[in-house]
Every structure is written in structure tokens, then in C-alpha cells.
C-alpha positions as CSV (number, residue, x, y, z in Angstrom):
1,M,100.1,100.7,46.0
2,L,103.3,102.7,45.9
3,D,102.1,105.0,48.7
4,R,100.8,102.1,50.9
5,L,104.3,100.4,50.4
6,K,106.2,103.6,51.3
7,Q,103.9,103.8,54.4
8,R,105.0,100.4,55.5
9,L,108.7,101.0,55.0
10,A,108.9,104.6,56.4
11,P,108.8,103.6,60.1
12,L,111.8,101.4,59.5
13,T,114.1,103.9,58.0
14,D,115.1,105.6,61.2
15,G,116.7,102.4,62.4
16,G,118.4,101.5,59.2
17,I,117.5,98.5,56.9
18,A,119.2,95.5,55.8
19,L,117.4,94.1,52.7
20,A,117.7,90.4,51.9
21,F,118.1,90.9,48.1
22,S,117.8,88.0,45.7
23,G,117.3,90.2,42.6
24,G,114.0,88.7,41.9
25,V,110.7,90.6,41.3
26,D,109.8,91.1,44.9
27,S,113.1,92.3,46.5
28,S,114.1,94.3,43.6
29,L,110.9,96.3,43.9
30,L,111.9,96.9,47.6
31,L,115.2,98.1,46.6
32,A,114.1,100.4,44.0
33,V,111.4,102.0,46.5
34,L,113.9,102.2,49.3
35,A,116.3,104.0,46.9
36,E,113.6,106.5,45.9
37,M,112.9,107.1,49.5
38,A,116.4,107.6,50.5
39,A,117.0,110.0,47.7
40,E,114.1,112.1,49.3
41,K,115.2,111.8,52.8
42,P,118.6,110.0,53.4
43,F,118.7,107.0,55.7
44,K,121.0,103.9,55.8
45,F,120.1,100.7,53.9
46,V,122.0,98.0,52.6
47,A,121.2,95.1,50.1
48,L,122.6,91.7,51.1
49,T,122.6,88.7,48.6
50,M,123.4,85.1,49.4
51,Q,125.1,83.0,46.7
52,T,125.3,79.4,47.0
53,V,125.4,76.3,44.7
54,L,121.6,76.3,44.9
55,Q,121.3,79.5,42.9
56,S,122.7,80.3,39.4
57,P,125.7,82.5,39.4
58,A,123.9,84.7,37.0
59,E,121.4,85.5,39.8
60,A,124.1,87.2,41.9
61,E,125.5,89.0,38.9
62,Q,122.1,90.4,37.9
63,A,121.4,91.4,41.6
64,A,124.7,93.4,41.8
65,A,123.9,95.1,38.5
66,F,120.4,96.1,39.7
67,A,121.8,97.4,43.0
68,K,124.4,99.4,41.2
69,K,121.9,101.0,39.0
70,F,120.1,102.3,41.8
71,G,123.2,103.4,43.8
72,A,122.5,100.9,46.6
73,E,125.2,99.5,48.9
74,H,125.4,95.9,48.1
75,H,127.2,92.7,49.6
76,I,127.4,89.3,48.5
77,F,127.6,86.4,51.0
78,T,128.3,82.7,50.5
79,F,127.9,79.6,52.5
80,N,127.9,75.8,51.9
81,P,124.2,74.7,52.1
82,F,125.1,71.0,52.2
83,A,126.8,71.6,55.5
84,V,123.2,71.8,56.8
85,E,122.0,68.2,57.0
86,A,118.4,69.0,56.2
87,V,119.5,70.7,53.1
88,R,121.9,68.1,52.0
89,F,119.2,65.4,52.3
90,N,116.5,67.6,50.9
91,R,114.0,67.2,53.9
92,T,110.7,68.6,53.7
93,D,111.7,71.3,56.2
94,R,114.9,72.1,54.2
95,C,113.8,75.8,53.6
96,Y,113.4,76.4,57.3
97,H,117.1,75.4,58.1
98,C,118.4,77.0,54.9
99,K,116.7,80.4,55.8
100,K,118.1,80.0,59.5
101,A,121.6,79.8,58.2
102,V,121.3,82.5,55.6
103,F,119.6,85.1,57.9
104,A,122.2,84.4,60.7
105,Q,124.8,85.7,58.5
106,F,122.5,88.7,57.5
107,A,121.7,89.4,61.2
108,D,125.3,89.4,62.1
109,Y,126.1,91.9,59.5
110,A,123.0,94.1,60.4
111,A,124.2,94.1,64.1
112,A,127.8,94.9,63.3
113,H,126.8,97.8,61.1
114,G,123.9,99.3,63.3
115,L,121.1,98.1,61.1
116,R,118.0,97.7,63.2
117,H,115.6,96.0,60.7
118,I,116.1,93.1,58.4
119,I,113.4,92.9,55.6
120,D,112.7,90.3,52.8
121,G,110.6,90.2,49.8
122,T,108.0,87.5,51.0
123,N,104.7,88.4,49.2
124,G,101.0,87.7,50.1
125,D,100.8,84.8,47.7
126,D,103.5,83.0,49.7
127,A,101.1,82.6,52.6
128,H,99.0,80.1,50.3
129,V,101.7,77.7,49.3
130,Y,104.2,75.4,51.1
131,R,106.9,77.8,52.5
132,P,108.5,76.5,55.6
133,G,111.1,79.2,55.5
134,R,108.6,81.7,56.6
135,K,108.7,80.1,60.2
136,A,112.4,80.9,60.3
137,L,111.8,84.5,59.2
138,K,109.2,84.9,61.9
139,E,111.5,83.4,64.6
140,M,114.4,85.8,63.7
141,G,112.3,88.9,63.5
142,V,112.7,89.4,59.7
143,L,110.1,91.8,58.5
144,S,108.2,91.4,55.0
145,P,106.8,94.7,53.9
146,L,105.2,93.1,50.9
147,S,103.1,90.5,52.9
148,E,100.0,92.4,52.1
149,F,100.5,92.6,48.3
150,S,99.9,89.9,45.7
151,K,102.5,88.9,43.2
152,S,100.3,90.3,40.3
153,E,100.3,93.7,42.3
154,I,103.8,93.7,42.7
155,R,104.7,92.9,39.0
156,A,102.2,95.7,38.1
157,L,103.9,98.3,40.3
158,S,107.3,97.2,39.0
159,A,106.1,97.7,35.6
160,Q,104.6,101.2,36.5
161,L,108.1,102.2,37.9
162,G,109.9,100.8,34.8
163,L,111.8,98.2,36.5
164,S,113.5,95.6,34.4
165,T,112.5,92.8,36.7
166,A,108.8,93.4,36.3
167,S,108.3,90.4,34.3
168,K,111.2,88.3,35.5
169,P,110.3,84.6,35.9
170,A,110.7,83.1,39.4
171,A,114.0,81.4,40.0
172,P,113.5,79.2,43.0
173,C,116.4,77.4,44.5
174,L,117.7,74.4,42.5
175,A,116.9,72.0,45.4
176,T,113.3,72.2,44.2
177,R,114.2,70.2,41.1
178,F,114.7,67.1,43.3
179,P,112.2,64.8,45.3
180,Y,112.4,65.4,49.1
181,D,114.6,63.0,51.0
182,T,117.1,62.8,48.0
183,E,120.7,63.4,48.9
184,L,122.0,66.6,47.0
185,T,125.4,67.0,45.7
186,D,127.3,69.7,43.7
187,E,127.3,67.3,40.6
188,K,123.5,66.6,40.7
189,I,122.7,70.4,41.2
190,A,125.1,71.3,38.3
191,R,123.6,68.8,36.0
192,A,120.0,70.0,36.8
193,A,121.1,73.6,36.2
194,Q,122.9,72.9,32.9
195,S,119.9,70.9,31.7
196,E,117.3,73.6,32.5
197,A,119.4,76.4,31.1
198,A,120.0,74.4,27.9
199,L,116.2,74.0,27.5
200,K,115.6,77.7,28.1
201,A,118.3,78.7,25.6
202,L,116.8,76.3,22.9
203,F,113.2,77.1,23.5
204,P,112.8,80.7,24.8
205,D,109.2,80.9,23.5
206,F,108.1,78.1,25.7
207,G,108.1,80.4,28.8
208,N,108.6,79.0,32.3
209,I,110.5,75.7,31.9
210,R,111.3,73.5,35.0
211,L,113.2,70.4,35.0
212,R,112.4,67.7,37.7
213,V,115.0,65.1,38.4
214,H,114.1,61.5,39.3
215,G,117.5,59.7,39.4
216,N,118.4,59.2,35.7
217,L,114.9,60.3,34.6
218,A,114.3,63.9,33.8
219,R,110.8,65.1,33.9
220,V,110.3,68.4,31.9
221,E,107.6,70.9,32.9
222,V,106.4,73.6,30.4
223,P,103.4,75.8,30.6
224,Q,100.1,74.1,29.2
225,S,100.1,76.5,26.3
226,A,103.6,75.3,25.2
227,L,102.8,71.5,25.4
228,P,102.0,71.1,21.7
229,A,105.1,72.8,20.7
230,A,107.1,70.7,23.2
231,V,105.7,67.5,21.8
232,E,106.8,68.6,18.3
233,Q,110.3,69.1,19.9
234,A,110.2,65.9,21.7
235,A,113.3,64.5,20.0
236,K,115.3,67.7,20.4
237,I,114.4,67.9,24.1
238,A,115.3,64.2,24.8
239,N,118.7,64.3,22.9
240,T,119.6,67.5,24.7
241,L,119.1,66.1,28.1
242,K,120.5,62.7,27.3
243,N,123.8,64.4,26.0
244,I,123.9,66.0,29.6
245,G,123.7,62.5,31.1
246,F,120.1,61.5,31.7
247,D,118.9,58.1,30.4
248,Y,115.1,58.8,30.2
249,V,113.3,62.0,29.5
250,T,109.5,62.6,29.9
251,L,107.3,65.4,29.4
252,D,104.8,66.3,32.2
253,L,101.3,66.4,30.8
254,E,100.0,68.6,33.5
255,G,102.4,71.2,32.5
256,F,104.5,73.7,34.6
257,R,103.4,74.3,38.2
258,S,105.4,75.8,41.0
259,G,106.2,73.3,43.7
260,S,105.1,70.1,42.0
261,F,107.0,68.1,44.7
262,D,105.0,69.9,47.5
263,I,101.7,68.0,46.9
264,G,100.2,67.5,50.3
265,L,102.5,69.6,52.3
266,K,101.4,72.6,54.2
267,G,103.5,75.2,56.1
């Protein structure tokens, strides 16, 4: 897979590359491979990270540390996502409009610094789930070198290369914790982030924990394998979330599933 990925990246190196870098599994693999290629034959590439209220501050910090480890030039951008109406009201096409705003900044930077290509970490699995942001990437000419590779392949290659991100859990934007057509605010997002972080700190062995917010009701998703343990800790989970401000707490019996608010949506 490494050779195939390098073959996909090689034609882009002459024009310079701006990498949309979240610090997640996919974009971290791209950064590591680009750094290896640049060490063999120097070319210009820059990692660009967008930090907003919809991501944990720790994500940008981890991205910066990872880029520094590989000697990559790295810049962090910011913008207010709630200035975009579709994001503020959590519309079903929120991701499309958000990607447009984010990559407009990246495109301006790339143009100003002579970087011909903008790439991101969209992988092959993303084609099979609801991802309206992919339309924005296509419209803006963003390239996705990992689009032919599955998430499992990407994790396997990351492990082969010894990357610390190989087993890193997904960290989707915090808007995904709310039903569509719900107005988002800094306070709502902060409460969701605080609640989920508290549960992860208390129960690290549960694995992937998601908090879904329905007004003053918190719906907790954990992997099916962790459901028995979560039931045993029900009182502790409920007390933790009630102390943060929720009136009701429920455990989702279907367990953790990515995009549980996306049922019936396609794109």
C-alpha cells in the first residue's frame, strides 16, 4: 500500500501541496508519507489545520505536535462556524457549507504561497456513508489520495510505519452530537464536549463513547461489548452528566454507531 500511495502522491509534488491536516488517522498518514518523500527528494508541502469551537482544542495541539515531529511546516487557522447559517442551525447539508468555508481559507493560503494542489484525508469508506462535505471538496478541486484505501488499510499502514495515530479513535465535529435542525451555540457545544470528555476519562476501557444530545436528555452510546459494564456503572454515568446540567440520561441499547443521526440520509 505504501508504494501505491506514493505513486498517487508523486505527480503532485512538483506543484507543491497544501495538506488539510486534522491530526486524525488519515491526514496523519498523508503527512508522514509526504515527509518521507520530501526527505528523499525535496518539494514544498504545508500542513493546514482549522480550529473551531466544533473541535476539541486538544485536536489542534496534537496536530501541531505530530507535524513538528516530522519537521513539517504547519499553520492553524480559525473561523466562526456559527456565522454560516447552515452550520448554526445544524442543517442536513451543514458539512457541505462548513467545508466550503474551511477550504476557501486553505485555497487562499495555497494560492498566496504557490501551492498548486490541496489534498485531504477522505478515505474509501467515506464513499459509503453520509458525507455531504465530499461535494464541496469536489467542487473546489480538492484531491483525496486515500480515496482508494479503506480505513482498515490506512490503520494497518500507519501501524506498519509506527505512527502514534494508528489506533486513534475518530473525532468527528461536535455538531454530530445534536439532531439536525437544532440551533447550535457555544454553550451547547461546550456542554456536550465536557460531558463526553468526562465519560471518556472515567471509563477509558469502554472504547468509543459518544454523547448524543436531545435537549436536556443525554443519550450515551458505547460499543456493544461495553454495554454490560455501562449498565453496571449507570448511576455513575447519570450522576456525572446530571452534574454537568442534563436532566435525563439514557443508555442507547443499540450501542455506538457512527452517524446515528444520519439514518435515512444519503450523500
